[in-house]
C-alpha positions in Angstrom: -38.7 20.9 -19.2 -38.9 18.6 -16.2 -36.8 19.1 -13.2 -35.3 16.1 -11.3 -36.9 15.3 -8.0 -35.3 17.0 -5.0 -32.5 15.1 -3.3 -33.1 13.8 0.2 -30.7 16.4 1.7 -32.9 19.2 0.2 -35.9 17.8 2.1 -34.3 18.6 5.4 -32.8 15.1 6.0 -29.4 14.8 7.6 -26.5 14.4 5.2 -25.0 11.0 4.7 -22.3 10.1 7.2 -18.7 9.9 6.0 -17.4 6.5 5.0 -14.0 5.5 6.1 -12.4 2.2 5.2 -11.3 0.5 8.4 -8.1 -0.6 6.8 -7.1 3.1 6.5 -7.5 3.4 10.3 -5.9 0.1 11.4 -3.3 -0.2 8.7 -1.5 -3.5 8.7 -2.3 -4.2 12.4 -5.4 -5.6 14.0 -6.4 -2.7 16.3 -6.3 1.0 16.8 -7.0 3.3 19.7 -9.5 6.0 19.2 -9.7 9.1 21.3 -13.2 10.5 22.0 -13.8 13.3 24.5 -10.7 12.4 26.4 -11.6 8.7 26.6 -9.7 5.9 24.9 -11.6 3.3 22.8 -10.0 0.2 21.2 -11.3 -0.8 17.7 -10.2 -4.4 17.0 -10.6 -6.8 14.1 -11.3 -10.3 15.3 -10.0 -13.5 13.8 -13.3 -13.8 12.0 -13.0 -10.4 10.4 -15.6 -8.8 12.7 -15.2 -5.4 14.5 -15.2 -4.9 18.2 -15.2 -1.5 19.9 -14.4 -1.5 23.6 -13.7 1.2 26.1 
């Protein structure tokens, strides 16, 4: 019986980062304020659908 090859996580690699749909953060608006270590960051969707993160 053959065993499947080990997954990347079992080789000591970092686990995959969480995926979060931007729409779930922003909702129906075009921007959201994120708090990180007491600092405020603004994540905004541009008219072209790109993301901009500013402090």
